[in-house]
Residue frames as a rotation matrix with the C-alpha (Angstrom) as fourth column:
MET 1
-0.814 -0.402 -0.420 42.12
-0.580 0.524 0.624 11.11
-0.031 0.751 -0.660 21.07
SER 2
-0.822 0.531 0.206 39.20
0.462 0.833 -0.304 8.95
-0.333 -0.155 -0.930 22.22
ILE 3
-0.015 0.826 -0.564 36.74
-0.026 -0.564 -0.825 11.74
-1.000 0.002 0.030 21.36
SER 4
-0.252 -0.101 -0.962 37.87
-0.906 -0.326 0.272 11.82
-0.341 0.940 -0.009 17.74
ILE 5
-0.993 -0.070 -0.098 37.46
-0.098 0.944 0.316 8.02
0.070 0.323 -0.944 17.51
LEU 6
-0.466 0.884 -0.032 33.91
0.503 0.235 -0.832 8.34
-0.728 -0.404 -0.554 18.86
TRP 7
0.040 0.461 -0.886 33.14
-0.503 -0.757 -0.417 11.03
-0.864 0.462 0.201 16.28
TRP 8
-0.648 -0.339 -0.682 34.47
-0.762 0.296 0.576 8.79
0.007 0.893 -0.450 13.50
LEU 9
-0.937 0.340 0.078 32.38
0.323 0.931 -0.171 5.88
-0.131 -0.135 -0.982 14.77
LEU 10
-0.163 0.914 -0.371 29.29
0.251 -0.325 -0.912 8.06
-0.954 -0.242 -0.177 15.03
GLY 11
-0.121 0.046 -0.992 29.89
-0.811 -0.580 0.072 9.40
-0.572 0.813 0.108 11.53
GLY 12
-0.909 -0.268 -0.318 30.31
-0.403 0.757 0.515 5.86
0.103 0.597 -0.796 10.21
VAL 13
-0.678 0.729 0.096 27.04
0.536 0.580 -0.614 4.77
-0.503 -0.364 -0.784 11.83
VAL 14
0.048 0.699 -0.714 25.23
-0.182 -0.696 -0.694 7.76
-0.982 0.163 0.093 10.33
VAL 15
-0.395 -0.263 -0.880 26.67
-0.893 -0.116 0.435 7.08
-0.216 0.958 -0.190 6.87
LEU 16
-0.999 0.030 -0.012 25.75
0.028 0.985 0.169 3.40
0.017 0.169 -0.986 7.16
ALA 17
-0.368 0.924 -0.101 22.19
0.432 0.074 -0.899 4.32
-0.823 -0.374 -0.427 8.21
VAL 18
0.054 0.349 -0.936 21.84
-0.623 -0.720 -0.305 6.67
-0.780 0.600 0.179 5.22
VAL 19
-0.713 -0.373 -0.594 23.14
-0.700 0.433 0.568 3.99
0.045 0.821 -0.570 2.82
VAL 20
-0.895 0.427 0.127 20.74
0.380 0.881 -0.283 1.37
-0.233 -0.205 -0.951 4.24
LEU 21
-0.095 0.895 -0.436 17.82
0.150 -0.420 -0.895 3.80
-0.984 -0.150 -0.094 4.04
LEU 22
-0.151 -0.032 -0.988 18.68
-0.864 -0.481 0.148 4.70
-0.480 0.876 0.045 0.45
PHE 23
-0.952 -0.213 -0.221 18.92
-0.293 0.850 0.438 1.00
0.095 0.481 -0.871 -0.44
LEU 24
-0.640 0.764 0.084 15.50
0.524 0.514 -0.679 0.32
-0.562 -0.391 -0.729 1.10
VAL 25
0.060 0.645 -0.762 13.91
-0.302 -0.716 -0.629 3.24
-0.951 0.268 0.152 -0.75
LEU 26
-0.384 -0.278 -0.880 15.38
-0.913 -0.028 0.408 2.09
-0.139 0.960 -0.243 -4.08
ALA 27
-0.999 0.042 0.029 14.38
0.044 0.996 0.072 -1.54
-0.026 0.073 -0.997 -3.43
THR 28
-0.312 0.945 -0.103 10.81
0.365 0.019 -0.931 -0.46
-0.877 -0.328 -0.351 -2.65
TRP 29
0.057 0.286 -0.957 10.68
-0.697 -0.674 -0.243 1.64
-0.715 0.681 0.161 -5.82
TRP 30
-0.718 -0.411 -0.561 12.00
-0.693 0.497 0.523 -1.27
0.064 0.764 -0.642 -7.89
ILE 31
-0.880 0.442 0.173 9.49
0.362 0.861 -0.356 -3.75
-0.306 -0.251 -0.918 -6.40
ALA 32
-0.043 0.905 -0.424 6.59
0.066 -0.421 -0.905 -1.34
-0.997 -0.067 -0.042 -6.98
ALA 33
-0.127 -0.062 -0.990 7.64
-0.901 -0.409 0.141 -0.76
-0.414 0.910 -0.003 -10.61
LYS 34
-0.942 -0.242 -0.231 7.91
-0.315 0.874 0.370 -4.50
0.112 0.422 -0.900 -11.18
ALA 35
-0.618 0.778 0.113 4.47
0.440 0.460 -0.771 -5.10
-0.652 -0.427 -0.627 -9.63
LYS 36
0.091 0.653 -0.751 2.92
-0.397 -0.668 -0.629 -2.46
-0.913 0.356 0.198 -11.91
ARG 37
-0.446 -0.321 -0.835 4.46
-0.894 0.125 0.430 -4.17
-0.034 0.939 -0.342 -14.94
LEU 38
-0.992 -0.027 -0.124 3.38
-0.033 0.998 0.044 -7.67
0.123 0.048 -0.991 -13.93
VAL 39
-0.341 0.922 -0.184 -0.11
0.921 0.289 -0.263 -6.76
-0.189 -0.259 -0.947 -12.71
PRO 40
-0.918 -0.008 0.396 -1.35
0.158 -0.924 0.347 -3.70
0.364 0.381 0.850 -14.59
ALA 41
-0.716 0.689 -0.108 -4.34
-0.177 -0.329 -0.927 -1.86
-0.675 -0.645 0.358 -13.21
ARG 42
-0.713 0.608 0.348 -7.65
0.654 0.397 0.644 -3.02
0.253 0.687 -0.681 -14.63
GLY 43
0.265 0.861 -0.434 -10.34
0.909 -0.373 -0.186 -0.38
-0.322 -0.345 -0.882 -14.90
THR 44
0.269 -0.039 0.962 -10.32
0.559 -0.807 -0.189 3.37
0.784 0.589 -0.196 -15.17
PHE 45
-0.434 -0.422 -0.796 -8.72
0.877 -0.399 -0.267 6.19
-0.205 -0.814 0.544 -13.22
VAL 46
0.343 0.529 0.776 -10.45
0.561 -0.778 0.282 9.52
0.754 0.338 -0.564 -12.65
GLU 47
-0.765 -0.617 -0.181 -9.26
0.538 -0.459 -0.707 12.55
0.353 -0.639 0.683 -10.72
ILE 48
0.410 0.901 0.139 -11.70
0.529 -0.359 0.769 14.04
0.743 -0.242 -0.624 -8.21
ASP 49
0.964 -0.008 0.266 -10.65
-0.184 -0.741 0.645 17.06
0.191 -0.671 -0.716 -6.13
GLY 50
0.235 -0.970 0.057 -6.98
-0.926 -0.241 -0.291 16.27
0.296 0.015 -0.955 -6.73
ASN 51
-0.143 -0.230 0.963 -7.36
-0.616 0.782 0.095 12.60
-0.775 -0.579 -0.253 -5.70
ARG 52
-0.538 -0.117 -0.835 -6.77
-0.784 0.434 0.444 9.78
0.310 0.893 -0.325 -8.16
ILE 53
-0.007 0.664 0.748 -9.64
-0.696 0.533 -0.480 7.30
-0.718 -0.524 0.458 -7.94
HIS 54
-0.882 -0.269 -0.387 -9.60
-0.461 0.663 0.590 3.86
0.098 0.698 -0.709 -9.56
TYR 55
-0.063 0.900 0.431 -12.87
-0.654 0.289 -0.699 2.18
-0.754 -0.326 0.570 -10.46
VAL 56
-0.987 -0.141 0.073 -14.04
-0.054 0.732 0.679 -0.87
-0.149 0.666 -0.731 -12.39
GLU 57
-0.124 0.973 -0.195 -17.34
-0.905 -0.192 -0.380 -1.02
-0.407 0.130 0.904 -14.24
GLU 58
-0.986 -0.152 0.063 -18.75
-0.123 0.935 0.333 -4.50
-0.110 0.321 -0.941 -14.85
GLY 59
-0.637 0.753 0.164 -22.04
0.724 0.658 -0.207 -5.91
-0.264 -0.013 -0.964 -16.15
GLU 60
-0.628 0.566 0.533 -25.37
0.083 -0.633 0.770 -4.19
0.773 0.528 0.350 -16.69
GLY 61
0.235 0.848 -0.475 -28.28
0.720 0.176 0.671 -2.96
0.653 -0.499 -0.569 -14.59
ARG 62
0.920 0.173 0.352 -28.42
-0.098 -0.768 0.633 -0.91
0.380 -0.617 -0.689 -11.44
PRO 63
0.008 -0.999 0.045 -24.97
-0.269 -0.045 -0.962 -0.03
0.963 -0.004 -0.269 -10.15
ILE 64
0.936 0.063 -0.345 -23.68
0.305 0.343 0.889 -1.57
0.175 -0.937 0.302 -6.95
VAL 65
0.402 -0.820 0.408 -20.74
-0.556 -0.573 -0.602 0.16
0.727 0.015 -0.686 -5.31
PHE 66
0.793 -0.305 -0.528 -18.18
0.559 0.710 0.428 -1.97
0.244 -0.634 0.734 -3.49
LEU 67
0.564 -0.659 0.498 -15.59
-0.631 -0.733 -0.254 -0.19
0.532 -0.170 -0.829 -1.37
HIS 68
0.577 -0.441 -0.687 -12.56
0.570 0.820 -0.048 -1.99
0.585 -0.365 0.725 -0.04
GLY 69
0.963 -0.261 -0.065 -10.32
-0.096 -0.558 0.824 -1.03
-0.251 -0.788 -0.563 2.80
LEU 70
0.298 -0.941 -0.159 -6.58
-0.953 -0.285 -0.101 -0.67
0.050 0.181 -0.982 3.00
GLY 71
-0.566 -0.617 0.546 -4.83
-0.623 0.755 0.207 -3.89
-0.540 -0.223 -0.812 2.12
ALA 72
0.053 0.642 0.765 -7.69
0.344 0.708 -0.617 -5.19
-0.938 0.296 -0.183 -0.02
GLN 73
-0.841 -0.263 -0.473 -8.27
-0.336 -0.430 0.838 -4.94
-0.424 0.863 0.273 -3.74
HIS 74
-0.037 0.928 -0.371 -11.14
-0.966 -0.128 -0.224 -5.28
-0.255 0.350 0.901 -6.16
HIS 75
-0.441 -0.174 -0.880 -10.07
-0.541 0.834 0.106 -8.83
0.716 0.523 -0.463 -6.99
HIS 76
-0.985 0.125 0.119 -11.37
-0.039 0.512 -0.858 -9.89
-0.169 -0.850 -0.500 -3.59
PHE 77
-0.182 0.975 -0.126 -14.89
-0.542 -0.206 -0.815 -8.87
-0.821 -0.080 0.566 -4.65
ARG 78
-0.092 0.118 -0.989 -14.51
-0.991 0.089 0.103 -10.24
0.100 0.989 0.109 -8.15
HIS 79
-0.724 -0.286 -0.628 -13.83
-0.323 0.945 -0.058 -13.81
0.610 0.161 -0.776 -7.08
THR 80
-0.930 0.317 -0.185 -16.31
0.333 0.514 -0.790 -14.00
-0.156 -0.797 -0.584 -4.22
LEU 81
-0.339 0.853 -0.398 -19.20
0.143 -0.371 -0.918 -11.69
-0.930 -0.367 0.004 -5.02
PHE 82
-0.456 0.163 -0.875 -19.34
-0.757 -0.589 0.285 -10.64
-0.468 0.792 0.392 -8.67
GLY 83
-0.934 0.021 -0.357 -20.10
-0.213 0.771 0.600 -14.16
0.288 0.636 -0.716 -9.89
ARG 84
-0.707 0.694 -0.139 -23.26
0.579 0.454 -0.677 -14.32
-0.407 -0.559 -0.723 -7.77
PHE 85
-0.248 0.625 -0.740 -24.90
-0.221 -0.780 -0.585 -11.48
-0.943 0.019 0.332 -9.67
GLY 86
0.722 0.605 0.334 -25.23
0.119 0.368 -0.922 -13.33
-0.681 0.706 0.194 -12.97
PRO 87
0.165 -0.669 0.724 -23.45
0.945 0.318 0.078 -13.52
-0.283 0.672 0.685 -16.30
GLY 88
0.567 -0.004 0.824 -21.76
0.539 -0.755 -0.374 -10.57
0.623 0.656 -0.426 -17.94
ILE 89
0.930 -0.277 0.241 -19.72
-0.367 -0.665 0.651 -9.60
-0.021 -0.694 -0.720 -14.94
C-alpha cells in the first residue's frame, strides 16, 4: 500500500514539474513577444551562412565596426560613442 502512495506522490511531483516548466516556457515566449512589439529592431537583418545578423548603418565616411558582447546592444554604443563622431549619426 505504501509503495502505491509513493508512486502517486512521485507522479504528482512529475506532473507539477511539467506544468511549471510549461508555464515558464509560455511566460518567456509572451515576454519576448511583448518586448519585440514595444522595442522593434532598428536596422537591417541579413543572413550569412545560415546565421541571422543584425546591423545598423549610420552617418557617412569610412565605416567603423562596433561589436558588442552578449548582454549588450547597439544602444550602448549609440548613446556613448556615436555622438562623438559628429553630426549625421
